[in-house]
PDB file as gemmi writes it, atoms N, CA and C in Angstrom:
CRYST1    1.000    1.000    1.000  90.00  90.00  90.00 P 1                      
ATOM      1  N   MET A   1     -77.553  75.521  79.749  1.00  0.00           N  
ATOM      2  CA  MET A   1     -77.323  75.096  80.834  1.00  0.00           C  
ATOM      3  C   MET A   1     -78.261  74.218  81.352  1.00  0.00           C  
ATOM      4  N   SER A   2     -78.117  72.842  81.945  1.00  0.00           N  
ATOM      5  CA  SER A   2     -78.982  72.221  82.213  1.00  0.00           C  
ATOM      6  C   SER A   2     -79.671  72.630  83.720  1.00  0.00           C  
ATOM      7  N   ASP A   3     -81.003  72.550  84.243  1.00  0.00           N  
ATOM      8  CA  ASP A   3     -81.668  72.637  85.203  1.00  0.00           C  
ATOM      9  C   ASP A   3     -81.230  71.248  86.036  1.00  0.00           C  
ATOM     10  N   ILE A   4     -81.064  70.352  85.393  1.00  0.00           N  
ATOM     11  CA  ILE A   4     -80.140  68.953  86.209  1.00  0.00           C  
ATOM     12  C   ILE A   4     -78.745  69.230  86.312  1.00  0.00           C  
ATOM     13  N   THR A   5     -78.682  68.885  87.722  1.00  0.00           N  
ATOM     14  CA  THR A   5     -77.342  68.894  88.086  1.00  0.00           C  
ATOM     15  C   THR A   5     -76.949  66.767  88.561  1.00  0.00           C  
ATOM     16  N   ILE A   6     -75.948  66.514  88.127  1.00  0.00           N  
ATOM     17  CA  ILE A   6     -75.359  65.530  88.924  1.00  0.00           C  
ATOM     18  C   ILE A   6     -74.222  65.551  89.777  1.00  0.00           C  
ATOM     19  N   TRP A   7     -74.033  65.270  91.081  1.00  0.00           N  
ATOM     20  CA  TRP A   7     -72.995  65.242  91.759  1.00  0.00           C  
ATOM     21  C   TRP A   7     -71.938  63.727  91.158  1.00  0.00           C  
ATOM     22  N   HIS A   8     -71.001  63.969  90.492  1.00  0.00           N  
ATOM     23  CA  HIS A   8     -70.627  62.864  89.596  1.00  0.00           C  
ATOM     24  C   HIS A   8     -69.090  61.658  90.277  1.00  0.00           C  
ATOM     25  N   ASN A   9     -69.188  61.015  90.204  1.00  0.00           N  
ATOM     26  CA  ASN A   9     -67.724  60.394  90.532  1.00  0.00           C  
ATOM     27  C   ASN A   9     -67.440  59.109  88.986  1.00  0.00           C  
ATOM     28  N   PRO A  10     -66.765  59.486  88.114  1.00  0.00           N  
ATOM     29  CA  PRO A  10     -66.969  58.756  87.340  1.00  0.00           C  
ATOM     30  C   PRO A  10     -66.222  57.011  87.543  1.00  0.00           C  
ATOM     31  N   ARG A  11     -65.516  57.043  88.512  1.00  0.00           N  
ATOM     32  CA  ARG A  11     -64.614  55.732  88.898  1.00  0.00           C  
ATOM     33  C   ARG A  11     -66.265  54.961  89.641  1.00  0.00           C  
ATOM     34  N   CYS A  12     -67.018  55.552  89.913  1.00  0.00           N  
ATOM     35  CA  CYS A  12     -68.118  55.191  90.610  1.00  0.00           C  
ATOM     36  C   CYS A  12     -69.215  54.198  89.660  1.00  0.00           C  
ATOM     37  N   SER A  13     -69.283  52.553  89.691  1.00  0.00           N  
ATOM     38  CA  SER A  13     -70.385  51.919  88.876  1.00  0.00           C  
ATOM     39  C   SER A  13     -71.517  52.732  88.720  1.00  0.00           C  
ATOM     40  N   LYS A  14     -72.043  53.177  89.974  1.00  0.00           N  
ATOM     41  CA  LYS A  14     -73.783  53.851  90.309  1.00  0.00           C  
ATOM     42  C   LYS A  14     -74.044  55.186  89.821  1.00  0.00           C  
ATOM     43  N   SER A  15     -72.959  55.326  89.921  1.00  0.00           N  
ATOM     44  CA  SER A  15     -72.896  57.154  89.306  1.00  0.00           C  
ATOM     45  C   SER A  15     -72.444  56.829  88.067  1.00  0.00           C  
ATOM     46  N   ARG A  16     -72.085  56.496  86.970  1.00  0.00           N  
ATOM     47  CA  ARG A  16     -72.071  56.142  85.493  1.00  0.00           C  
ATOM     48  C   ARG A  16     -73.669  55.653  85.141  1.00  0.00           C  
ATOM     49  N   GLN A  17     -73.884  54.352  86.126  1.00  0.00           N  
ATOM     50  CA  GLN A  17     -75.513  54.176  85.414  1.00  0.00           C  
ATOM     51  C   GLN A  17     -76.363  55.280  86.067  1.00  0.00           C  
ATOM     52  N   ALA A  18     -76.375  56.154  86.933  1.00  0.00           N  
ATOM     53  CA  ALA A  18     -77.087  56.860  86.889  1.00  0.00           C  
ATOM     54  C   ALA A  18     -77.028  58.227  85.647  1.00  0.00           C  
ATOM     55  N   LEU A  19     -76.045  58.341  85.312  1.00  0.00           N  
ATOM     56  CA  LEU A  19     -75.677  59.406  84.125  1.00  0.00           C  
ATOM     57  C   LEU A  19     -76.095  59.018  82.996  1.00  0.00           C  
ATOM     58  N   LYS A  20     -75.755  57.774  82.875  1.00  0.00           N  
ATOM     59  CA  LYS A  20     -76.208  57.078  81.698  1.00  0.00           C  
ATOM     60  C   LYS A  20     -77.889  57.051  81.753  1.00  0.00           C  
ATOM     61  N   LEU A  21     -78.826  56.897  82.780  1.00  0.00           N  
ATOM     62  CA  LEU A  21     -80.142  56.902  82.640  1.00  0.00           C  
ATOM     63  C   LEU A  21     -80.725  57.936  82.330  1.00  0.00           C  
ATOM     64  N   LEU A  22     -79.976  59.034  82.868  1.00  0.00           N  
ATOM     65  CA  LEU A  22     -80.746  60.411  82.673  1.00  0.00           C  
ATOM     66  C   LEU A  22     -79.821  60.989  80.865  1.00  0.00           C  
ATOM     67  N   GLU A  23     -79.065  60.436  80.397  1.00  0.00           N  
ATOM     68  CA  GLU A  23     -78.997  60.648  79.530  1.00  0.00           C  
ATOM     69  C   GLU A  23     -79.868  59.984  78.241  1.00  0.00           C  
ATOM     70  N   GLU A  24     -80.217  58.577  78.309  1.00  0.00           N  
ATOM     71  CA  GLU A  24     -81.248  57.963  77.929  1.00  0.00           C  
ATOM     72  C   GLU A  24     -82.636  58.374  77.924  1.00  0.00           C  
ATOM     73  N   GLN A  25     -82.711  59.469  79.148  1.00  0.00           N  
ATOM     74  CA  GLN A  25     -84.267  60.196  78.894  1.00  0.00           C  
ATOM     75  C   GLN A  25     -84.268  61.428  78.228  1.00  0.00           C  
ATOM     76  N   GLY A  26     -82.887  61.455  77.434  1.00  0.00           N  
ATOM     77  CA  GLY A  26     -82.680  62.915  77.074  1.00  0.00           C  
ATOM     78  C   GLY A  26     -82.455  64.503  77.704  1.00  0.00           C  
ATOM     79  N   VAL A  27     -81.589  63.651  79.025  1.00  0.00           N  
ATOM     80  CA  VAL A  27     -81.506  64.842  79.791  1.00  0.00           C  
ATOM     81  C   VAL A  27     -79.846  64.762  79.601  1.00  0.00           C  
ATOM     82  N   ALA A  28     -79.649  66.268  79.386  1.00  0.00           N  
ATOM     83  CA  ALA A  28     -77.988  66.155  79.811  1.00  0.00           C  
ATOM     84  C   ALA A  28     -77.733  67.154  80.763  1.00  0.00           C  
ATOM     85  N   PRO A  29     -77.777  66.486  81.838  1.00  0.00           N  
ATOM     86  CA  PRO A  29     -77.413  66.926  82.757  1.00  0.00           C  
ATOM     87  C   PRO A  29     -76.000  67.884  83.001  1.00  0.00           C  
ATOM     88  N   GLU A  30     -75.671  68.880  84.066  1.00  0.00           N  
ATOM     89  CA  GLU A  30     -74.876  69.924  84.486  1.00  0.00           C  
ATOM     90  C   GLU A  30     -73.423  68.579  85.106  1.00  0.00           C  
ATOM     91  N   VAL A  31     -72.715  68.213  84.606  1.00  0.00           N  
ATOM     92  CA  VAL A  31     -72.191  67.263  85.334  1.00  0.00           C  
ATOM     93  C   VAL A  31     -70.847  68.029  86.444  1.00  0.00           C  
ATOM     94  N   VAL A  32     -71.083  67.560  87.725  1.00  0.00           N  
ATOM     95  CA  VAL A  32     -70.095  68.560  88.549  1.00  0.00           C  
ATOM     96  C   VAL A  32     -69.355  67.214  89.163  1.00  0.00           C  
ATOM     97  N   LYS A  33     -68.373  66.774  88.771  1.00  0.00           N  
ATOM     98  CA  LYS A  33     -67.289  65.953  89.463  1.00  0.00           C  
ATOM     99  C   LYS A  33     -66.254  66.577  91.162  1.00  0.00           C  
ATOM    100  N   TYR A  34     -67.766  66.122  91.897  1.00  0.00           N  
ATOM    101  CA  TYR A  34     -67.478  66.762  92.966  1.00  0.00           C  
ATOM    102  C   TYR A  34     -65.834  66.395  94.177  1.00  0.00           C  
ATOM    103  N   LEU A  35     -65.315  65.179  93.639  1.00  0.00           N  
ATOM    104  CA  LEU A  35     -63.905  65.073  93.908  1.00  0.00           C  
ATOM    105  C   LEU A  35     -62.890  66.045  93.821  1.00  0.00           C  
ATOM    106  N   ASP A  36     -63.324  66.735  92.416  1.00  0.00           N  
ATOM    107  CA  ASP A  36     -62.183  67.675  91.627  1.00  0.00           C  
ATOM    108  C   ASP A  36     -62.380  69.152  92.402  1.00  0.00           C  
ATOM    109  N   THR A  37     -63.724  69.138  92.681  1.00  0.00           N  
ATOM    110  CA  THR A  37     -64.090  70.285  92.376  1.00  0.00           C  
ATOM    111  C   THR A  37     -65.023  70.321  93.547  1.00  0.00           C  
ATOM    112  N   PRO A  38     -64.803  69.839  95.267  1.00  0.00           N  
ATOM    113  CA  PRO A  38     -65.562  69.966  96.527  1.00  0.00           C  
ATOM    114  C   PRO A  38     -66.401  70.752  96.773  1.00  0.00           C  
ATOM    115  N   PRO A  39     -67.186  70.168  97.410  1.00  0.00           N  
ATOM    116  CA  PRO A  39     -68.347  71.705  97.580  1.00  0.00           C  
ATOM    117  C   PRO A  39     -68.107  71.927  98.952  1.00  0.00           C  
ATOM    118  N   SER A  40     -68.329  73.047  99.306  1.00  0.00           N  
ATOM    119  CA  SER A  40     -68.192  73.990 100.546  1.00  0.00           C  
ATOM    120  C   SER A  40     -69.218  73.751 101.825  1.00  0.00           C  
ATOM    121  N   LYS A  41     -68.950  73.570 102.888  1.00  0.00           N  
ATOM    122  CA  LYS A  41     -70.143  73.123 104.263  1.00  0.00           C  
ATOM    123  C   LYS A  41     -71.311  74.310 103.349  1.00  0.00           C  
ATOM    124  N   GLU A  42     -70.800  75.144 103.058  1.00  0.00           N  
ATOM    125  CA  GLU A  42     -72.605  75.549 102.515  1.00  0.00           C  
ATOM    126  C   GLU A  42     -73.628  74.851 101.389  1.00  0.00           C  
ATOM    127  N   GLU A  43     -72.535  74.548 101.393  1.00  0.00           N  
ATOM    128  CA  GLU A  43     -73.262  73.758  99.220  1.00  0.00           C  
ATOM    129  C   GLU A  43     -73.799  72.563 100.137  1.00  0.00           C  
ATOM    130  N   ILE A  44     -73.182  72.031 101.044  1.00  0.00           N  
ATOM    131  CA  ILE A  44     -73.436  70.839 101.325  1.00  0.00           C  
ATOM    132  C   ILE A  44     -74.625  70.961 102.746  1.00  0.00           C  
ATOM    133  N   LYS A  45     -74.950  71.603 103.036  1.00  0.00           N  
ATOM    134  CA  LYS A  45     -76.077  71.773 104.235  1.00  0.00           C  
ATOM    135  C   LYS A  45     -77.063  72.152 103.221  1.00  0.00           C  
ATOM    136  N   ALA A  46     -77.183  72.887 101.682  1.00  0.00           N  
ATOM    137  CA  ALA A  46     -78.069  72.955 101.230  1.00  0.00           C  
ATOM    138  C   ALA A  46     -78.532  72.031 100.591  1.00  0.00           C  
ATOM    139  N   LEU A  47     -77.408  71.153 100.590  1.00  0.00           N  
ATOM    140  CA  LEU A  47     -78.359  69.780  99.892  1.00  0.00           C  
ATOM    141  C   LEU A  47     -78.997  68.878 100.970  1.00  0.00           C  
ATOM    142  N   LEU A  48     -78.227  68.822 101.827  1.00  0.00           N  
ATOM    143  CA  LEU A  48     -78.942  67.955 103.072  1.00  0.00           C  
ATOM    144  C   LEU A  48     -80.375  68.899 103.017  1.00  0.00           C  
ATOM    145  N   LYS A  49     -80.431  69.681 103.025  1.00  0.00           N  
ATOM    146  CA  LYS A  49     -82.347  70.060 103.447  1.00  0.00           C  
ATOM    147  C   LYS A  49     -82.782  69.859 101.935  1.00  0.00           C  
ATOM    148  N   MET A  50     -82.330  69.628 100.826  1.00  0.00           N  
ATOM    149  CA  MET A  50     -82.811  69.065  99.531  1.00  0.00           C  
ATOM    150  C   MET A  50     -83.814  67.832  99.470  1.00  0.00           C  
ATOM    151  N   LEU A  51     -82.423  67.018 100.566  1.00  0.00           N  
ATOM    152  CA  LEU A  51     -82.696  65.803 100.463  1.00  0.00           C  
ATOM    153  C   LEU A  51     -83.532  65.488 101.891  1.00  0.00           C  
ATOM    154  N   GLY A  52     -83.397  66.155 102.573  1.00  0.00           N  
ATOM    155  CA  GLY A  52     -84.125  65.859 103.741  1.00  0.00           C  
ATOM    156  C   GLY A  52     -83.714  65.075 104.975  1.00  0.00           C  
ATOM    157  N   ILE A  53     -82.229  64.843 104.544  1.00  0.00           N  
ATOM    158  CA  ILE A  53     -81.564  64.167 105.431  1.00  0.00           C  
ATOM    159  C   ILE A  53     -80.388  64.623 106.466  1.00  0.00           C  
ATOM    160  N   SER A  54     -80.247  63.535 107.271  1.00  0.00           N  
ATOM    161  CA  SER A  54     -78.873  63.734 108.401  1.00  0.00           C  
ATOM    162  C   SER A  54     -77.840  64.317 107.566  1.00  0.00           C  
ATOM    163  N   ALA A  55     -76.336  64.488 107.901  1.00  0.00           N  
ATOM    164  CA  ALA A  55     -74.822  64.222 107.492  1.00  0.00           C  
ATOM    165  C   ALA A  55     -74.936  63.238 107.723  1.00  0.00           C  
ATOM    166  N   ARG A  56     -74.826  62.315 108.500  1.00  0.00           N  
ATOM    167  CA  ARG A  56     -74.608  61.214 108.720  1.00  0.00           C  
ATOM    168  C   ARG A  56     -75.239  60.060 107.685  1.00  0.00           C  
ATOM    169  N   GLU A  57     -76.505  60.728 106.951  1.00  0.00           N  
ATOM    170  CA  GLU A  57     -77.049  59.864 106.086  1.00  0.00           C  
ATOM    171  C   GLU A  57     -76.642  59.787 104.815  1.00  0.00           C  
ATOM    172  N   LEU A  58     -75.990  60.975 104.781  1.00  0.00           N  
ATOM    173  CA  LEU A  58     -75.188  61.704 103.023  1.00  0.00           C  
ATOM    174  C   LEU A  58     -73.589  61.177 103.249  1.00  0.00           C  
ATOM    175  N   MET A  59     -73.277  60.141 104.344  1.00  0.00           N  
ATOM    176  CA  MET A  59     -71.985  59.553 104.466  1.00  0.00           C  
ATOM    177  C   MET A  59     -72.048  58.791 104.082  1.00  0.00           C  
ATOM    178  N   ARG A  60     -70.807  58.113 103.535  1.00  0.00           N  
ATOM    179  CA  ARG A  60     -70.120  56.707 103.005  1.00  0.00           C  
ATOM    180  C   ARG A  60     -69.428  55.920 103.916  1.00  0.00           C  
ATOM    181  N   THR A  61     -69.743  55.327 104.997  1.00  0.00           N  
ATOM    182  CA  THR A  61     -69.012  55.298 106.561  1.00  0.00           C  
ATOM    183  C   THR A  61     -68.324  54.046 106.092  1.00  0.00           C  
ATOM    184  N   LYS A  62     -68.365  53.198 105.018  1.00  0.00           N  
ATOM    185  CA  LYS A  62     -67.567  52.075 104.757  1.00  0.00           C  
ATOM    186  C   LYS A  62     -66.205  52.671 104.219  1.00  0.00           C  
ATOM    187  N   GLU A  63     -66.304  53.626 104.077  1.00  0.00           N  
ATOM    188  CA  GLU A  63     -64.386  54.536 103.642  1.00  0.00           C  
ATOM    189  C   GLU A  63     -63.890  54.853 104.621  1.00  0.00           C  
ATOM    190  N   ALA A  64     -62.395  53.907 104.296  1.00  0.00           N  
ATOM    191  CA  ALA A  64     -61.496  54.000 105.069  1.00  0.00           C  
ATOM    192  C   ALA A  64     -61.406  55.294 105.814  1.00  0.00           C  
ATOM    193  N   ILE A  65     -61.439  56.574 105.292  1.00  0.00           N  
ATOM    194  CA  ILE A  65     -61.351  57.599 105.428  1.00  0.00           C  
ATOM    195  C   ILE A  65     -62.601  57.919 106.863  1.00  0.00           C  
ATOM    196  N   TYR A  66     -63.722  57.534 106.636  1.00  0.00           N  
ATOM    197  CA  TYR A  66     -64.823  57.650 107.845  1.00  0.00           C  
ATOM    198  C   TYR A  66     -64.069  56.867 108.860  1.00  0.00           C  
ATOM    199  N   LYS A  67     -63.374  55.841 109.220  1.00  0.00           N  
ATOM    200  CA  LYS A  67     -63.084  55.247 110.138  1.00  0.00           C  
ATOM    201  C   LYS A  67     -61.775  55.834 110.941  1.00  0.00           C  
ATOM    202  N   GLU A  68     -61.155  56.082 109.918  1.00  0.00           N  
ATOM    203  CA  GLU A  68     -59.803  56.746 110.112  1.00  0.00           C  
ATOM    204  C   GLU A  68     -59.991  58.473 110.943  1.00  0.00           C  
ATOM    205  N   LEU A  69     -60.645  58.724 110.739  1.00  0.00           N  
ATOM    206  CA  LEU A  69     -61.369  59.661 111.611  1.00  0.00           C  
ATOM    207  C   LEU A  69     -62.027  59.726 113.008  1.00  0.00           C  
ATOM    208  N   GLY A  70     -62.574  58.184 112.674  1.00  0.00           N  
ATOM    209  CA  GLY A  70     -63.006  58.201 114.035  1.00  0.00           C  
ATOM    210  C   GLY A  70     -64.724  59.242 114.148  1.00  0.00           C  
ATOM    211  N   LEU A  71     -65.384  59.201 112.868  1.00  0.00           N  
ATOM    212  CA  LEU A  71     -66.859  59.803 112.633  1.00  0.00           C  
ATOM    213  C   LEU A  71     -67.650  59.000 113.568  1.00  0.00           C  
ATOM    214  N   LYS A  72     -67.496  57.735 113.283  1.00  0.00           N  
ATOM    215  CA  LYS A  72     -68.774  56.793 113.767  1.00  0.00           C  
ATOM    216  C   LYS A  72     -69.023  57.488 115.392  1.00  0.00           C  
ATOM    217  N   ASP A  73     -68.131  57.952 115.841  1.00  0.00           N  
ATOM    218  CA  ASP A  73     -68.439  58.264 117.286  1.00  0.00           C  
ATOM    219  C   ASP A  73     -68.697  59.793 117.436  1.00  0.00           C  
ATOM    220  N   VAL A  74     -68.863  60.651 115.982  1.00  0.00           N  
ATOM    221  CA  VAL A  74     -69.502  62.135 116.234  1.00  0.00           C  
ATOM    222  C   VAL A  74     -70.575  62.092 116.045  1.00  0.00           C  
ATOM    223  N   GLU A  75     -71.537  63.247 117.109  1.00  0.00           N  
ATOM    224  CA  GLU A  75     -72.648  63.384 116.686  1.00  0.00           C  
ATOM    225  C   GLU A  75     -73.123  64.625 116.415  1.00  0.00           C  
ATOM    226  N   GLU A  76     -72.534  65.727 116.232  1.00  0.00           N  
ATOM    227  CA  GLU A  76     -72.090  66.447 115.669  1.00  0.00           C  
ATOM    228  C   GLU A  76     -72.207  67.049 114.394  1.00  0.00           C  
ATOM    229  N   GLU A  77     -73.796  67.519 113.640  1.00  0.00           N  
ATOM    230  CA  GLU A  77     -73.747  67.608 112.807  1.00  0.00           C  
ATOM    231  C   GLU A  77     -72.656  68.195 111.644  1.00  0.00           C  
ATOM    232  N   GLU A  78     -72.656  69.519 112.121  1.00  0.00           N  
ATOM    233  CA  GLU A  78     -71.392  70.592 112.017  1.00  0.00           C  
ATOM    234  C   GLU A  78     -70.017  69.851 111.793  1.00  0.00           C  
ATOM    235  N   LYS A  79     -70.017  68.879 112.653  1.00  0.00           N  
ATOM    236  CA  LYS A  79     -68.582  68.355 112.825  1.00  0.00           C  
ATOM    237  C   LYS A  79     -68.170  67.484 111.465  1.00  0.00           C  
ATOM    238  N   LEU A  80     -69.612  66.733 111.301  1.00  0.00           N  
ATOM    239  CA  LEU A  80     -69.985  65.783 110.025  1.00  0.00           C  
ATOM    240  C   LEU A  80     -69.633  66.200 108.660  1.00  0.00           C  
ATOM    241  N   ILE A  81     -70.273  67.553 108.685  1.00  0.00           N  
ATOM    242  CA  ILE A  81     -70.586  68.290 107.048  1.00  0.00           C  
ATOM    243  C   ILE A  81     -69.193  69.139 107.177  1.00  0.00           C  
ATOM    244  N   GLU A  82     -68.454  69.238 107.950  1.00  0.00           N  
ATOM    245  CA  GLU A  82     -66.913  69.902 107.863  1.00  0.00           C  
ATOM    246  C   GLU A  82     -66.181  68.577 107.592  1.00  0.00           C  
ATOM    247  N   ALA A  83     -66.294  67.469 107.965  1.00  0.00           N  
ATOM    248  CA  ALA A  83     -65.356  66.422 107.555  1.00  0.00           C  
ATOM    249  C   ALA A  83     -65.961  65.865 105.974  1.00  0.00           C  
ATOM    250  N   MET A  84     -66.841  65.973 105.565  1.00  0.00           N  
ATOM    251  CA  MET A  84     -67.786  65.506 104.088  1.00  0.00           C  
ATOM    252  C   MET A  84     -66.644  67.315 103.262  1.00  0.00           C  
ATOM    253  N   ALA A  85     -66.771  68.150 103.471  1.00  0.00           N  
ATOM    254  CA  ALA A  85     -65.836  69.233 103.268  1.00  0.00           C  
ATOM    255  C   ALA A  85     -64.816  69.106 102.929  1.00  0.00           C  
ATOM    256  N   ALA A  86     -63.910  68.830 103.764  1.00  0.00           N  
ATOM    257  CA  ALA A  86     -62.830  68.341 103.546  1.00  0.00           C  
ATOM    258  C   ALA A  86     -62.257  67.406 102.975  1.00  0.00           C  
ATOM    259  N   HIS A  87     -62.872  65.983 103.104  1.00  0.00           N  
ATOM    260  CA  HIS A  87     -63.420  64.938 102.441  1.00  0.00           C  
ATOM    261  C   HIS A  87     -64.293  64.541 101.828  1.00  0.00           C  
ATOM    262  N   PRO A  88     -63.965  65.154 100.565  1.00  0.00           N  
ATOM    263  CA  PRO A  88     -65.593  64.574  99.233  1.00  0.00           C  
ATOM    264  C   PRO A  88     -65.902  63.303  99.332  1.00  0.00           C  
ATOM    265  N   LYS A  89     -64.211  62.305  99.528  1.00  0.00           N  
ATOM    266  CA  LYS A  89     -64.805  60.890  99.095  1.00  0.00           C  
ATOM    267  C   LYS A  89     -66.281  60.379 100.324  1.00  0.00           C  
ATOM    268  N   LEU A  90     -66.432  61.363 101.131  1.00  0.00           N  
ATOM    269  CA  LEU A  90     -67.067  60.843 102.228  1.00  0.00           C  
ATOM    270  C   LEU A  90     -68.681  60.964 102.219  1.00  0.00           C  
ATOM    271  N   ILE A  91     -68.580  61.595 101.076  1.00  0.00           N  
ATOM    272  CA  ILE A  91     -69.850  61.953 100.551  1.00  0.00           C  
ATOM    273  C   ILE A  91     -70.834  61.130  99.543  1.00  0.00           C  
ATOM    274  N   GLU A  92     -71.497  60.387  99.605  1.00  0.00           N  
ATOM    275  CA  GLU A  92     -72.907  59.209  98.828  1.00  0.00           C  
ATOM    276  C   GLU A  92     -73.163  59.974  97.969  1.00  0.00           C  
ATOM    277  N   ARG A  93     -72.982  58.798  96.797  1.00  0.00           N  
ATOM    278  CA  ARG A  93     -73.406  59.125  95.069  1.00  0.00           C  
ATOM    279  C   ARG A  93     -73.243  58.493  94.181  1.00  0.00           C  
ATOM    280  N   PRO A  94     -74.676  58.363  92.973  1.00  0.00           N  
ATOM    281  CA  PRO A  94     -74.738  59.951  92.431  1.00  0.00           C  
ATOM    282  C   PRO A  94     -75.656  60.737  93.178  1.00  0.00           C  
ATOM    283  N   ILE A  95     -75.680  61.990  93.159  1.00  0.00           N  
ATOM    284  CA  ILE A  95     -76.889  62.708  93.718  1.00  0.00           C  
ATOM    285  C   ILE A  95     -76.969  63.659  92.872  1.00  0.00           C  
ATOM    286  N   VAL A  96     -78.229  63.893  92.304  1.00  0.00           N  
ATOM    287  CA  VAL A  96     -78.992  64.460  91.292  1.00  0.00           C  
ATOM    288  C   VAL A  96     -80.076  65.973  91.580  1.00  0.00           C  
ATOM    289  N   ILE A  97     -79.750  66.528  91.222  1.00  0.00           N  
ATOM    290  CA  ILE A  97     -80.428  68.164  91.628  1.00  0.00           C  
ATOM    291  C   ILE A  97     -81.685  68.261  90.402  1.00  0.00           C  
ATOM    292  N   LYS A  98     -82.583  68.857  90.980  1.00  0.00           N  
ATOM    293  CA  LYS A  98     -83.089  69.694  90.050  1.00  0.00           C  
ATOM    294  C   LYS A  98     -84.275  70.550  91.261  1.00  0.00           C  
ATOM    295  N   GLY A  99     -84.124  72.072  90.798  1.00  0.00           N  
ATOM    296  CA  GLY A  99     -84.290  73.518  91.501  1.00  0.00           C  
ATOM    297  C   GLY A  99     -84.178  72.817  92.718  1.00  0.00           C  
ATOM    298  N   ASP A 100     -85.135  72.967  94.278  1.00  0.00           N  
ATOM    299  CA  ASP A 100     -84.671  72.642  95.349  1.00  0.00           C  
ATOM    300  C   ASP A 100     -84.947  71.222  95.758  1.00  0.00           C  
ATOM    301  N   LYS A 101     -85.057  70.257  94.697  1.00  0.00           N  
ATOM    302  CA  LYS A 101     -84.836  69.161  95.058  1.00  0.00           C  
ATOM    303  C   LYS A 101     -83.612  68.258  94.930  1.00  0.00           C  
ATOM    304  N   ALA A 102     -83.422  67.235  95.699  1.00  0.00           N  
ATOM    305  CA  ALA A 102     -82.723  66.234  95.490  1.00  0.00           C  
ATOM    306  C   ALA A 102     -82.788  64.549  95.536  1.00  0.00           C  
ATOM    307  N   VAL A 103     -82.000  64.078  94.932  1.00  0.00           N  
ATOM    308  CA  VAL A 103     -81.759  62.710  95.668  1.00  0.00           C  
ATOM    309  C   VAL A 103     -80.593  61.936  95.058  1.00  0.00           C  
ATOM    310  N   VAL A 104     -80.246  60.725  96.178  1.00  0.00           N  
ATOM    311  CA  VAL A 104     -79.533  60.020  96.248  1.00  0.00           C  
ATOM    312  C   VAL A 104     -79.668  59.085  94.875  1.00  0.00           C  
ATOM    313  N   GLY A 105     -78.672  58.853  94.090  1.00  0.00           N  
ATOM    314  CA  GLY A 105     -79.241  57.864  92.803  1.00  0.00           C  
ATOM    315  C   GLY A 105     -78.586  56.365  93.452  1.00  0.00           C  
ATOM    316  N   ARG A 106     -78.878  55.883  94.174  1.00  0.00           N  
ATOM    317  CA  ARG A 106     -78.853  54.300  95.000  1.00  0.00           C  
ATOM    318  C   ARG A 106     -80.224  53.777  95.084  1.00  0.00           C  
ATOM    319  N   PRO A 107     -80.791  52.919  94.456  1.00  0.00           N  
ATOM    320  CA  PRO A 107     -80.077  52.434  93.286  1.00  0.00           C  
ATOM    321  C   PRO A 107     -80.366  53.512  92.473  1.00  0.00           C  
ATOM    322  N   PRO A 108     -79.680  53.776  91.188  1.00  0.00           N  
ATOM    323  CA  PRO A 108     -79.375  54.976  89.865  1.00  0.00           C  
ATOM    324  C   PRO A 108     -80.786  54.739  89.575  1.00  0.00           C  
ATOM    325  N   GLU A 109     -81.751  53.761  89.696  1.00  0.00           N  
ATOM    326  CA  GLU A 109     -83.190  54.285  88.592  1.00  0.00           C  
ATOM    327  C   GLU A 109     -84.142  54.886  90.250  1.00  0.00           C  
ATOM    328  N   LYS A 110     -83.609  56.092  91.077  1.00  0.00           N  
ATOM    329  CA  LYS A 110     -83.886  56.448  91.938  1.00  0.00           C  
ATOM    330  C   LYS A 110     -83.807  57.988  91.269  1.00  0.00           C  
ATOM    331  N   VAL A 111     -82.643  58.142  90.808  1.00  0.00           N  
ATOM    332  CA  VAL A 111     -82.801  59.732  89.667  1.00  0.00           C  
ATOM    333  C   VAL A 111     -84.535  59.771  89.283  1.00  0.00           C  
ATOM    334  N   PHE A 112     -85.233  58.762  88.424  1.00  0.00           N  
ATOM    335  CA  PHE A 112     -86.196  59.306  87.888  1.00  0.00           C  
ATOM    336  C   PHE A 112     -87.334  59.944  89.303  1.00  0.00           C  
ATOM    337  N   GLU A 113     -86.915  59.824  89.904  1.00  0.00           N  
ATOM    338  CA  GLU A 113     -87.928  60.739  90.924  1.00  0.00           C  
ATOM    339  C   GLU A 113     -88.021  62.122  90.692  1.00  0.00           C  
ATOM    340  N   ILE A 114     -86.790  62.788  90.329  1.00  0.00           N  
ATOM    341  CA  ILE A 114     -86.728  64.101  90.242  1.00  0.00           C  
ATOM    342  C   ILE A 114     -87.116  64.619  88.748  1.00  0.00           C  
ATOM    343  N   VAL A 115     -86.642  63.655  88.091  1.00  0.00           N  
ATOM    344  CA  VAL A 115     -86.254  63.922  86.166  1.00  0.00           C  
ATOM    345  C   VAL A 115     -87.958  64.145  85.793  1.00  0.00           C  
TER     346      VAL A 115                                                      
END                                                                             
C-alpha cells in the first residue's frame, strides 16, 4: 500500500494530469475515486486540517449543485462540510495526501509539494 493517496475523479483533466505526474515520478498512489466512495464528514474535517483551509476554500463554487443548495449564503463550516459529504462533486480535486499533509493539485504541479 502506498503512503500517498489521491482523491481522484477520472473525468477531470486536472485530476488525470496530477495522477500522471505522480506516476512519472515513480509514485504509485492509492487512488480513491471519491465520487464513488464519498468521504465522511470526519474525513473531510481531517482533510481540511491537513490542508489548513476552510470548508468554502475546498468547495467547487461553480458547480450547479452549489447554487441549487444556496451555499453561497451559508456561513457555518459544519453545514458546508455536510454539503460536501452529501454531494462529493462539490469537493475540489484532485487532492493528494501524504501522512498528515495534503495539497489540492491545482495546478497539477502542486502535487510535487508533498511528494
